[in-house]
MIZAPA-158059 format. One record per residue (C-alpha): residue number from 0; x negated, y, z negated. Coordinates in steps of 0.02 Angstrom, whole numbers, plus 50000, padded with zeros to 5 digits. Example, Ala and Ser with C-alpha at 12.3 -4.5 7.8 and 13.67 -1.06 7.14 Angstrom:
> num|u|v|w
> 0|49385|49775|49610
> 1|49316|49947|49643
This chain:
> num|u|v|w
> 0|42625|57724|51523
> 1|42733|57657|51381
> 2|42800|57775|51246
> 3|42675|57702|51122
> 4|42526|57747|51231
> 5|42582|57912|51315
> 6|42497|58063|51235
> 7|42616|58161|51123
> 8|42622|58320|51226
> 9|42768|58432|51268
> 10|42796|58519|51433
> 11|42678|58665|51390
> 12|42533|58543|51375
> 13|42496|58571|51192
> 14|42482|58423|51075
> 15|42629|58390|50960
> 16|42593|58425|50775
> 17|42604|58284|50647
> 18|42593|58304|50460
> 19|42527|58149|50367
> 20|42567|58160|50182
> 21|42447|58051|50082
> 22|42261|58022|50103
> 23|42246|57838|50050
> 24|42197|57697|50168
> 25|42367|57692|50252
> 26|42374|57880|50278
> 27|42198|57886|50348
> 28|42233|57738|50464
> 29|42392|57825|50523
> 30|42301|57989|50551
> 31|42164|57906|50653
> 32|42289|57812|50761
> 33|42399|57964|50787
> 34|42248|58065|50839
> 35|42204|57932|50967
> 36|42383|57947|51033
> 37|42364|58132|51061
> 38|42443|58211|50908
> 39|42369|58360|50820
> 40|42357|58292|50643
> 41|42365|58384|50479
> 42|42329|58277|50324
> 43|42388|58320|50150
> 44|42323|58234|49990
> 45|42384|58283|49817
> 46|42228|58223|49727
> 47|42061|58307|49748
> 48|41986|58143|49808
> 49|42030|58038|49956
> 50|42062|57852|49959
> 51|42218|57828|49854
> 52|42210|57667|49752
> 53|42046|57611|49832
> 54|41925|57751|49799
> 55|41760|57794|49717
> 56|41774|57871|49544
> 57|41702|58041|49507
> 58|41631|58102|49342
> 59|41791|58199|49315
> 60|41903|58051|49346
> 61|41863|57941|49199
> 62|41779|57974|49033
> 63|41618|57870|49024
> 64|41510|57800|48887
> 65|41322|57796|48905
> 66|41282|57723|49075
> 67|41122|57659|49154
> 68|41007|57788|49230
> 69|41035|57805|49418
> 70|41202|57715|49415
> 71|41299|57760|49573
> 72|41480|57809|49579
> 73|41592|57664|49526
> 74|41757|57621|49607
> 75|41929|57622|49530
> 76|41934|57436|49559
> 77|41826|57295|49623
> 78|41899|57248|49792
> 79|41867|57092|49899
> 80|41895|57094|50084
> 81|41905|56936|50191
> 82|41856|56904|50371
> 83|42039|56888|50415
> 84|42065|57077|50384
> 85|42047|57111|50568
> 86|42138|57278|50570
> 87|42036|57346|50425
> 88|41869|57284|50486
> 89|41908|57343|50664
> 90|41950|57517|50601
> 91|41792|57526|50498
> 92|41689|57477|50650
> 93|41779|57606|50756
> 94|41735|57741|50628
> 95|41551|57697|50635
> 96|41532|57589|50480
> 97|41393|57461|50496
> 98|41489|57309|50435
> 99|41336|57200|50414
> 100|41252|57321|50292
> 101|41412|57384|50207
> 102|41480|57210|50164
> 103|41402|57055|50090
> 104|41472|56903|50179
> 105|41496|56742|50078
> 106|41584|56581|50128
> 107|41744|56548|50031
> 108|41686|56518|49850
> 109|41806|56506|49703
> 110|41688|56411|49588
> 111|41668|56437|49403
> 112|41505|56464|49311
> 113|41488|56276|49280
> 114|41494|56242|49466
> 115|41667|56164|49470
> 116|41801|56224|49587
> 117|41823|56248|49772
> 118|41690|56317|49894
> 119|41640|56293|50073
> 120|41473|56205|50066
> 121|41324|56280|50156
> 122|41316|56138|50284
> 123|41493|56175|50338
> 124|41480|56365|50334
> 125|41482|56378|50524
> 126|41618|56250|50555
> 127|41776|56321|50635
> 128|41937|56329|50529
> 129|42015|56225|50463
> 130|41864|56106|50462
> 131|41772|56220|50343
> 132|41919|56211|50222
> 133|41925|56023|50241
> 134|41743|56013|50192
> 135|41775|56125|50040
> 136|41921|56016|49984
> 137|41825|55853|50005
> 138|41675|55924|49912
> 139|41769|56013|49771
> 140|41669|55975|49613
> 141|41771|55913|49466
> 142|41921|55865|49579
> 143|41984|55690|49588
> 144|42040|55609|49750
> 145|42221|55634|49701
> 146|42189|55822|49688
> 147|42103|55825|49858
> 148|42233|55721|49945
> 149|42378|55821|49872
> 150|42306|55985|49933
> 151|42271|55914|50106
> 152|42447|55848|50118
> 153|42518|56016|50065
> 154|42409|56113|50185
> 155|42460|56007|50330
> 156|42643|56020|50281
> 157|42630|56211|50272
> 158|42543|56218|50439
> 159|42671|56103|50521
> 160|42809|56221|50459
> 161|42721|56368|50539
> 162|42676|56439|50369
> 163|42857|56489|50338
> 164|42978|56449|50199
> 165|43142|56517|50127
> 166|43126|56702|50079
> 167|43187|56668|49904
> 168|43058|56534|49861
> 169|42926|56573|49732
> 170|42743|56515|49739
> 171|42779|56406|49589
> 172|42920|56323|49684
> 173|42815|56304|49841
> 174|42678|56214|49743
> 175|42788|56108|49636
> 176|42713|55934|49631
> 177|42535|55989|49662
> 178|42410|55932|49527
> 179|42377|56058|49388
> 180|42192|56071|49438
> 181|42238|56124|49615
> 182|42358|56256|49552
> 183|42240|56320|49417
> 184|42079|56322|49523
> 185|42147|56372|49694
> 186|42329|56427|49707
> 187|42334|56540|49553
> 188|42170|56633|49590
> 189|42225|56660|49772
> 190|42399|56716|49724
> 191|42339|56838|49591
> 192|42202|56911|49701
> 193|42312|56929|49855
> 194|42487|56968|49783
> 195|42440|57026|49608
> 196|42596|56940|49545
> 197|42613|56786|49431
> 198|42654|56622|49519
> 199|42827|56607|49445
> 200|42874|56780|49511
> 201|42772|56785|49674
> 202|42841|56768|49850
> 203|42792|56604|49931
> 204|42831|56673|50104
> 205|42705|56813|50085
> 206|42570|56699|50012
> 207|42590|56579|50156
> 208|42560|56720|50280
> 209|42402|56766|50187
> 210|42346|56583|50185
> 211|42381|56567|50370
> 212|42269|56714|50414
> 213|42136|56681|50281
> 214|42114|56493|50284
> 215|42173|56445|50456
> 216|42157|56603|50559
> 217|42020|56687|50656
> 218|41917|56824|50577
> 219|41845|56986|50641
> 220|41695|56965|50754
> 221|41580|56825|50700
> 222|41664|56807|50532
> 223|41792|56675|50491
> 224|41958|56718|50412
> 225|41911|56640|50244
> 226|41744|56727|50225
> 227|41733|56836|50071
> 228|41665|57012|50105
> 229|41604|57107|49953
> 230|41574|57295|49970
> 231|41388|57349|49954
> 232|41440|57532|49959
> 233|41566|57624|49856
> 234|41744|57625|49919
> 235|41733|57807|49971
> 236|41601|57764|50102
> 237|41684|57603|50155
> 238|41828|57691|50245
> 239|41888|57859|50176
> 240|41726|57955|50205
> 241|41699|57891|50385
> 242|41882|57919|50427
> 243|41878|58100|50364
> 244|41722|58136|50467
> 245|41800|58057|50620
> 246|41958|58159|50600
> 247|41867|58321|50568
> 248|41762|58296|50723
> 249|41923|58286|50824
> 250|42004|58441|50755
> 251|42117|58369|50618
> 252|42155|58484|50472
> 253|42120|58407|50301
> 254|42193|58469|50138
> 255|42137|58386|49977
> 256|42210|58438|49810
> 257|42368|58500|49897
> 258|42533|58418|49847
> 259|42681|58432|49966
> 260|42825|58500|49861
> 261|42969|58475|49982
> 262|43020|58438|50162
> 263|43136|58551|50258
> 264|43231|58490|50410
> 265|43212|58600|50566
> 266|43308|58585|50731
> 267|43157|58509|50819
> 268|43058|58433|50677
> 269|43008|58473|50498
> 270|42936|58612|50392
> 271|42808|58596|50253
> 272|42753|58753|50161
> 273|42803|58872|50305
> 274|42716|58761|50431
> 275|42821|58679|50567
> 276|42784|58504|50628
> 277|42858|58399|50764
> 278|42853|58246|50651
> 279|42804|58193|50476
> 280|42730|58028|50416
> 281|42743|57993|50228
> 282|42595|57890|50172
> 283|42608|57932|49986
> 284|42667|57815|49845
> 285|42846|57751|49864
> 286|42920|57856|49724
> 287|42835|58012|49793
> 288|42896|57972|49967
> 289|43074|57946|49899
> 290|43063|58115|49809
> 291|43016|58202|49973
> 292|43154|58115|50070
> 293|43277|58169|49937
> 294|43207|58348|49941
> 295|43262|58360|50122
> 296|43440|58310|50077
> 297|43436|58161|50193
> 298|43530|58052|50071
> 299|43681|58165|50097
> 300|43683|58220|50278
> 301|43721|58144|50447
> 302|43608|58151|50598
> 303|43626|58332|50655
> 304|43557|58312|50832
> 305|43606|58134|50874
> 306|43426|58093|50918
> 307|43385|57970|50780
> 308|43345|57832|50901
> 309|43465|57712|50819
> 310|43428|57777|50642
> 311|43561|57862|50539
> 312|43516|57998|50416
> 313|43647|57929|50294
> 314|43541|57770|50291
> 315|43405|57870|50208
> 316|43496|57847|50043
> 317|43470|57660|50059
> 318|43287|57692|50098
> 319|43267|57798|49940
> 320|43353|57666|49832
> 321|43237|57529|49899
> 322|43081|57633|49873
> 323|43128|57681|49697
> 324|43178|57504|49651
> 325|43004|57430|49682
> 326|42925|57364|49526
> 327|42736|57377|49504
> 328|42593|57274|49435
> 329|42433|57340|49357
> 330|42252|57292|49389
> 331|42113|57324|49264
> 332|41927|57327|49302
> 333|41805|57319|49158
> 334|41626|57377|49195
> 335|41488|57322|49076
> 336|41298|57317|49068
> 337|41223|57146|49036
> 338|41056|57121|48952
> 339|40949|56969|48918
> 340|40875|56931|48747
> 341|40714|57020|48795
> 342|40810|57177|48843
> 343|40794|57155|49030
> 344|40949|57171|49139
> 345|41058|57015|49141
> 346|41173|56946|49272
> 347|41291|56809|49323
> 348|41230|56627|49317
> 349|41113|56574|49457
> 350|41104|56749|49527
> 351|41280|56737|49597
> 352|41364|56894|49665
> 353|41536|56831|49610
> 354|41607|56692|49503
> 355|41784|56638|49454
> 356|41836|56643|49272
> 357|41960|56530|49184
> 358|42099|56647|49134
> 359|42225|56634|48991
> 360|42326|56759|48890
> 361|42175|56793|48775
> 362|42051|56781|48920
> 363|42135|56886|49058
> 364|41999|56912|49190
> 365|42000|56803|49346
> 366|41837|56854|49428
> 367|41667|56930|49383
> 368|41552|57023|49503
> 369|41370|57067|49487
> 370|41357|57242|49558
> 371|41166|57224|49549
> 372|41182|57100|49693
> 373|41289|57226|49789
> 374|41179|57378|49793
> 375|41206|57438|49614
> 376|41089|57440|49466
> 377|41030|57275|49393
> 378|41142|57207|49259
> 379|41299|57305|49305
> 380|41448|57186|49303
> 381|41630|57206|49348
> 382|41770|57101|49281
> 383|41940|57100|49368
> 384|42106|57072|49281
> 385|42249|57055|49408
> 386|42427|57080|49348
> 387|42354|57150|49188
> 388|42458|57189|49035
> 389|42424|57279|48873
> 390|42319|57429|48821
> 391|42150|57471|48893
> 392|42053|57445|48733
> 393|42129|57273|48701
> 394|42099|57218|48881
> 395|41916|57270|48867
> 396|41894|57176|48702
> 397|41968|57018|48773
> 398|41866|57025|48933
> 399|41701|57050|48842
> 400|41741|56903|48729
> 401|41787|56797|48881
> 402|41624|56844|48968
> 403|41520|56796|48819
> 404|41606|56627|48802
> 405|41619|56576|48986
> 406|41463|56658|49055
> 407|41347|56649|48903
> 408|41321|56839|48908
> 409|41278|56879|48728
> 410|41234|57061|48755
> 411|41364|57162|48848
> 412|41381|57350|48834
> 413|41550|57412|48893
> 414|41541|57558|49013
> 415|41712|57594|49088
> 416|41879|57503|49093
> 417|41989|57570|49232
> 418|42175|57525|49231
> 419|42276|57561|49389
> 420|42449|57548|49315
> 421|42535|57551|49488
> 422|42401|57459|49583
> 423|42525|57356|49685
> 424|42710|57325|49705
> 425|42773|57162|49628
> 426|42780|57047|49777
> 427|42932|56945|49725
> 428|43040|56820|49824
> 429|43169|56900|49938
> 430|43108|57075|49902
> 431|43190|57207|50011
> 432|43051|57329|50058
> 433|43088|57498|50139
> 434|43072|57510|50329
> 435|42941|57617|50410
> 436|43071|57719|50502
> 437|43166|57836|50384
> 438|43246|57964|50497
> 439|43222|58055|50661
> 440|43037|58099|50672
> 441|43011|58048|50492
> 442|42919|57885|50458
> 443|42832|57802|50310
> 444|42671|57704|50294
> 445|42598|57608|50148
> 446|42565|57433|50089
> 447|42741|57432|50013
> 448|42829|57461|50180
> 449|42920|57313|50256
> 450|42794|57191|50333
> 451|42718|57019|50315
> 452|42573|57070|50204
> 453|42565|57104|50016
> 454|42487|57258|49937
> 455|42312|57237|50008
> 456|42192|57350|50102
> 457|42238|57256|50261
> 458|42422|57284|50227
> 459|42393|57471|50202
> 460|42290|57490|50361
> 461|42411|57389|50468
> 462|42557|57488|50401
> 463|42474|57653|50443
> 464|42427|57603|50618
> 465|42597|57528|50656
> 466|42689|57679|50586
> 467|42593|57797|50700
> 468|42631|57685|50850
> 469|42814|57669|50801
> 470|42830|57857|50780
> 471|42753|57884|50950
> 472|42873|57764|51030
> 473|43024|57835|50945
> 474|42969|58011|50989
> 475|42967|57965|51173
> 476|43142|57891|51157
> 477|43206|58049|51072
> 478|43129|58160|51208
> 479|43214|58053|51343
> 480|43380|58068|51250
> 481|43365|58259|51247
> 482|43344|58266|51436
> 483|43492|58155|51478
């Protein structure tokens, strides 16, 4: 067996103990994978609710106005998954989630309310990539032949280059020369939804990786990479709830509402609150992880046992600096109740579950979702503002005015506006993200950790799984070093 697959058991046959700090999607993915590898997992979450930045809201989380009778729990943000999120969808399936009922599958569709924009036509919905994308480009309503040809040329050029580019190139630089319509109606919506960073500041290398998997890659199961998957259940039941039940059934200890104050280095592992662990995996936000690394004094000490597997404890100071230097972008989600002139529940044009919006400084939302088409009450809409700026009340006012103008929704009652101020890290060109390995038996997981993906659900899940596997492999190397 390889170190990454060998159960983590010492000579006495008892499973090694792992503390996972953070109960978001990366922490849950790490806990599940570590349990599979034979670790006895204990999971700590500072909040009273699991899920991190992709969770269902409780009545205590956000003050609410009057809401429709029977309205289910809302989420802290309206998320879109794609068929290319193979790690995330595979994990959900492993945990017993019925993907067909939990997610509404739509072909790639970035059209506006007037029907213009890019979408895979129904007759090409089953074509393999990239033929489906080719059909979408050729049939893009409102696009001239120059627009179509320029995008086809650019797509082929990116594919020929292996979807790679210089690390310091921005998305704006990558797309220089593309017609304004292509940038406005395709590149900018994709960049904001995937990287949550404006084009002039966003990493072209990371966007190309997303495009490679989404538009040209294979999806999970029968889905294609570019398929849009809209949750029909709240985010708590999409992954956190199933993961917690899976872990509890396998003996993991789960602690919600319990913040880890400090880490203490031990000769053969780590101590948290008088509990000794063979290893610790930090899956909390980067600044919180940096605080815990600093609490152990790792920015000042050398490797005391020489078993860091190539890591140096003095290098933890660099890890702390990189984690603390990350800038962040906000995402706002405005929930509102739409009503028709006769008082009946309203909705998006043509009964759509999702439409793109033309965004501008005074009209900041990029997408609108009809939650009534996704298992929620009729007329409940969600408007997403990526890379949002400004105060909550002003964002809400602007979004409601934008919805009235672009969607013809005359009667909108605001319900909640949720602003996640640190929703994602700013995915900028040449960004130095912290490594997963921090020190001997101390690893990190999170969508901010070094990797090819931006701050997405897929990035979080992949990071958690890979951190658990990396920790397992390094633990085997350390054990071998002890016995030499």
